[in-house]
C-alpha positions in Angstrom: -8.0 32.8 -17.7 -10.0 30.0 -17.7 -11.0 27.9 -14.7 -13.5 25.3 -14.1 -15.9 25.0 -10.2 -16.4 21.4 -10.3 -19.1 19.3 -7.9 -18.8 15.5 -7.3 -21.7 13.3 -5.1 -20.8 10.0 -4.6 -22.1 6.5 -3.0 -19.8 7.2 -0.2 -16.8 8.4 1.0 -13.8 5.6 -0.2 -13.4 4.7 -3.8 -11.0 2.0 -2.3 -13.9 0.4 -0.9 -15.8 0.5 -4.2 -17.9 3.6 -3.9 -18.3 5.6 -7.4 -19.5 9.2 -8.4 -22.8 9.7 -9.1 -23.2 13.4 -10.3 -21.0 15.4 -11.9 -21.0 19.4 -12.1 -19.2 22.0 -13.8 -19.6 25.7 -14.7 -16.9 27.1 -16.8 -15.4 30.8 -16.0 -13.5 33.3 -18.1 -11.9 36.3 -15.9 -14.0 34.5 -12.4 -17.0 35.2 -14.8 -19.2 32.4 -15.7 -19.2 32.5 -19.6 -22.7 30.3 -19.6 -21.2 26.9 -20.5 -21.9 23.8 -17.8 -21.7 20.3 -17.4 -23.6 18.2 -16.0 -23.8 14.5 -15.4 -26.0 11.9 -13.6 -23.8 8.2 -13.7 -25.1 5.0 -12.5 -22.0 4.2 -10.0 -23.2 0.1 -10.9 -24.4 -0.9 -6.7 -26.4 0.3 -4.4 -26.7 3.5 -3.5 -26.0 3.4 0.2 -28.9 5.1 2.8 -26.7 7.4 4.4 -25.5 8.2 0.9 -29.2 8.7 -0.1 -29.7 11.5 2.7 -26.8 13.5 1.1 -27.8 14.1 -2.1 -31.0 12.3 -2.7 -30.1 10.3 -5.4 -31.2 6.8 -5.7 -31.2 3.2 -7.4 -33.9 4.1 -9.5 -32.7 7.4 -10.6 -29.7 6.6 -11.4 -30.7 2.8 -13.1 -30.8 4.4 -16.8 -27.7 6.9 -16.5 -24.5 6.2 -18.2 -21.7 4.8 -16.3 -18.4 6.7 -16.0 -16.7 5.2 -19.1 -19.4 6.7 -21.5 -18.7 9.9 -20.5 -15.2 10.6 -20.2 -14.7 12.0 -23.0 -17.1 14.1 -23.0 -15.9 15.4 -19.0 -11.9 15.7 -20.0 -13.2 17.3 -22.7 -14.9 20.1 -21.1 -12.4 20.9 -18.4 -9.1 20.7 -20.7 -5.8 20.2 -20.1 -4.9 23.1 -18.9 -7.5 24.8 -16.4 -8.0 25.6 -12.8 -10.5 23.6 -10.6 -12.2 25.2 -8.4 -13.3 22.9 -5.8 -14.8 22.7 -2.2 -12.5 20.2 -0.4 -10.7 19.2 -3.3 -9.0 16.3 -2.0 -12.6 14.2 -1.4 -13.1 14.6 -5.0 -10.1 14.4 -6.4 -9.2 11.2 -5.2 -13.0 10.0 -6.8 -12.5 11.8 -10.1 -9.0 9.9 -10.4 -10.6 6.6 -9.0 -12.9 7.3 -12.0 -9.6 7.7 -14.6 -7.8 5.3 -13.6 -10.5 2.7 -13.8 -11.0 3.1 -17.5 -7.4 3.6 -18.4 -7.0 7.1 -18.2 -4.6 9.7 -17.2 -5.5 11.1 -13.7 -5.4 14.7 -12.7 -2.2 16.9 -11.2 -3.6 17.6 -7.9 -2.1 21.3 -8.3 -4.9 21.8 -11.4 -7.2 21.8 -8.4 -7.4 25.0 -6.0 -9.5 23.7 -2.6 -12.1 26.2 -1.1 -11.8 24.4 2.0 -8.2 25.2 2.4 -8.6 29.0 1.6 -11.6 29.7 3.8 -9.4 28.1 6.9 -6.7 30.5 6.3 -9.4 33.4 5.6 -11.2 32.4 8.6 -9.2 30.2 11.1 -11.3 28.4 13.5 -14.7 29.1 11.8 -15.9 26.5 10.0 -15.3 25.4 6.5 -18.6 23.6 5.5 -20.4 25.6 2.2 -23.4 26.0 4.3 -21.2 28.3 6.7 -19.3 29.4 4.2 -22.7 31.0 2.8 
């Protein structure tokens, strides 16, 4: 079974407000074991980085200025995740919302939400009433 563990960083919280992905990181698992194959891409969002987002991930305008746009990297990203692999994502609704906004903007098919395994949902079922942030779970 092939799974892709994936995370994004963004310029904000809502793609509908013009926020964009600035980083995608993913690793491939086969039968729950990392294969060593990774996908990592910084992206130029084509907009200024808000201070609040910079404080979360430290990716600023100067660093991102010469990075490719999502449209220039979409083929490599889609090739890495494949058409069938499950996507393991912490707070999947957030990342999927951004990934699908980026895909739609470049005229590509969106990723079906049922491909995502949301580790926040798993954590909330496993540890009801406890915080489900990555820091708390670690």
